[in-house]
Structure formats: C-alpha cells, structure tokens
C-alpha positions in Angstrom: 136.1 137.7 112.5 134.2 134.4 112.6 130.9 136.3 112.6 131.9 138.3 109.5 133.0 135.1 107.7 129.7 133.4 108.6 127.6 136.4 107.5 129.4 136.8 104.1 129.2 133.0 103.5 125.4 133.3 103.5 125.3 135.6 100.6 124.6 134.3 97.1 125.8 136.0 93.9 124.2 134.5 90.9 125.0 137.5 88.7 128.1 135.7 87.4 126.2 132.7 86.0 126.4 132.4 82.3 123.6 131.2 79.9 124.2 127.6 79.1 123.1 125.7 75.9 120.0 123.6 76.6 121.6 120.3 75.5 119.0 118.1 77.3 116.0 119.9 75.8 114.7 120.9 79.2 111.6 123.0 79.5 112.5 126.6 79.8 110.6 129.6 81.1 110.0 130.7 77.5 108.5 127.2 76.7 106.1 127.6 79.7 104.7 130.8 78.2 103.7 128.8 75.2 100.2 127.4 75.7 100.9 124.5 73.3 103.9 123.4 75.2 102.2 123.7 78.5 99.3 121.6 77.2 101.8 119.0 76.1 103.0 118.7 79.6 99.4 118.5 80.9 98.5 115.8 78.4 101.7 113.8 79.1 101.0 113.9 82.9 97.5 112.7 82.4 98.8 109.7 80.4 100.7 108.3 83.4 99.6 105.2 85.1 98.1 106.0 88.5 96.9 104.0 91.4 97.1 103.2 95.0 98.8 100.6 97.2 98.4 99.8 100.9 101.1 101.4 102.9 102.0 100.7 106.5 99.1 100.9 109.0 96.7 100.5 106.0 97.2 104.0 104.7 96.5 104.2 101.0 99.5 105.5 99.1 98.9 107.2 95.7 101.5 106.8 92.9 101.9 107.6 89.2 104.2 105.9 86.8 105.5 107.0 83.3 107.0 103.9 81.7 109.5 104.8 78.9 109.6 102.4 75.9 113.3 102.0 76.6 113.7 100.0 79.8 117.3 101.1 80.3 117.0 103.7 83.1 114.4 104.8 85.7 114.2 107.5 88.3 112.1 107.3 91.5 111.3 110.7 92.8 110.9 111.3 96.6 109.2 114.7 97.0 109.4 117.2 99.8 107.1 118.0 102.7 103.6 119.1 101.6 104.4 118.3 98.0 102.5 115.9 95.7 103.3 114.2 92.3 101.3 116.9 90.5 104.0 119.5 91.5 106.5 117.5 89.5 104.7 117.6 86.0 107.3 119.6 84.2 110.3 117.6 85.7 108.6 114.3 84.9 108.0 115.5 81.3 111.6 116.5 80.9 113.0 113.3 82.5 110.8 111.1 80.3 111.9 113.0 77.2 115.5 112.3 78.2 114.8 108.6 78.2 113.9 107.8 81.7 111.0 105.9 83.1 109.7 107.9 86.1 108.1 106.6 89.3 106.6 109.0 91.9 104.4 108.5 94.9 102.8 110.9 97.3 104.1 110.3 100.8 101.4 109.5 103.4 99.8 112.7 104.6 100.4 114.5 101.3 98.8 114.9 98.0 96.3 112.1 97.2 97.7 109.7 99.7 95.8 108.8 102.9 96.2 110.6 106.2 97.0 109.2 109.7 94.7 111.8 111.3 91.2 113.2 110.7 92.6 116.6 109.9 93.8 116.5 106.3 95.9 119.6 106.8 97.9 118.2 109.7 101.3 116.8 108.9 101.6 113.8 111.2 103.2 110.3 111.2 103.5 107.7 113.9 107.0 106.6 112.8 109.3 108.2 110.2 110.2 104.6 109.2 106.7 104.4 107.6 107.9 106.6 104.8 110.8 104.3 104.1 108.7 101.2 104.2 106.2 102.8 101.8 109.0 103.7 99.4 110.5 100.2 99.6 107.2 98.7 98.8 106.8 101.0 95.8 110.3 100.2 94.6 109.9 96.4 95.0 106.5 96.1 93.5 106.4 98.7 90.8 109.9 99.8 89.7 112.1 96.6 90.3 109.9 94.2 88.3 110.5 96.3 85.1 114.2 95.3 85.1 115.7 98.6 84.3 119.4 98.5 83.7 120.0 101.5 86.0 117.7 102.9 88.7 118.2 106.4 90.3 116.8 108.2 93.2 116.0 111.9 93.0 114.8 113.6 96.2 113.9 117.0 97.5 113.7 118.4 101.0 111.9 115.9 103.3 112.2 113.4 100.5 115.9 113.7 100.9 115.8 112.7 104.6 113.5 109.7 103.6 115.9 108.9 100.7 119.0 108.9 102.8 117.4 106.7 105.5 116.2 104.4 102.7 119.7 104.1 101.3 121.1 103.3 104.7 118.8 100.3 104.9 118.8 99.3 101.3 122.2 100.5 99.8 122.0 98.4 96.6 118.5 99.4 95.3 119.7 102.5 93.4 122.8 103.0 91.1 123.0 106.7 92.2 121.1 109.3 94.1 120.7 113.1 94.0 119.6 115.2 96.9 118.1 118.7 96.3 118.0 120.7 99.5 117.7 117.6 101.7 116.1 118.1 105.1 119.0 117.3 107.2 119.4 120.3 109.6 118.9 124.0 110.1 120.8 126.9 108.7 122.4 129.4 111.2 120.0 132.1 112.1 122.6 134.7 110.9 121.8 133.8 107.3 118.2 135.2 107.8 119.6 138.5 109.1 
C-alpha cells in the first residue's frame, strides 16, 4: 500500500491547469516567437552594468546589475549549478518591467566567474561557504548601498542551497525569499520508474 501511494504521488497532472490572465505582463511563449520582442530582451540585457569583484581565495566573480529608476524594491538572483546570468535574460527583463532592480552574479566555477581548477568544465569548490561569502560581498557592496525599501532573494537549484545557508547566517538581509527547486535532497528512485 505504501509503495502504491508513493508511486502515485510522483505523478503530475497538469491537464487541469487553466489559462490565467497575464496581469504582470510577463513574456510569453508567443512573445518569444516575435523577433522584435526577443531583440528588446537582448538589448535590455546588454544595457546592464557588468563587472567583477574579488571573491574568496582571489577568485574573480562576475556580476550584472539592472538598476531600476525606482529604488523601492530589488531582487538578488542566486542561480543553479552550471547556470550563468545570461540564462536569466528573460526573467531579468520581466522583473525589471515590474519595477524591480535586479542583481545577479555567476557563482564561482560557473559562467564568466573564475574557477578554482585548471579545468574550466570541472565543478569544484574548496568550501561551500565560499559561495555564501561571495553572495554576502555582492549584497553588501552592490545591493545594500542603493538603499532599496525591500530586498528579495530569488533562488534556483544549487542557488537555493546557497540561499538557505546565507539566510541562516544573515537572516535580516532580505525581506523575503523564494526557492525554485532548491538543491536540498534527492527524490525517491521510485519516481524515475
């Protein structure tokens, strides 16, 4: 009985989802087919302020900032394993158009940030805490000085594990956080069957 319950709990049935109104003017699949809209996203992404800062153990950390004219709210994005800021172009575009300043950095060993090994394809880090230390530096030196009324953390996958560890150590830096598929454990093998 337990096996049957576990097996059926793994199933996903999205056929019951209804179409919702796009109240936040988010980019849709139809929008992405429009070359003009896609070019707007590309041009917007290119307009972001980019640079590097020295992370722990002298590893260069790449970042990109999209400062909204309204200083009310900001979102720091913590990306997943093997991801880079460039993957988040559309999301950054949509968040900015909804009034957010957006801050994103490539975690060490990913994207345009430096590596801790000679092999650029190897995912390696001496200490997981370095990810948290890099994010804290980015927050303190780039986001915090802009005095946003509200600051939010948006994470995905490995970025979720980094974000949760960050919030354990610095619980007052963000007003709220969202975790998309955080890297916190493994699903039971029965779901793959």
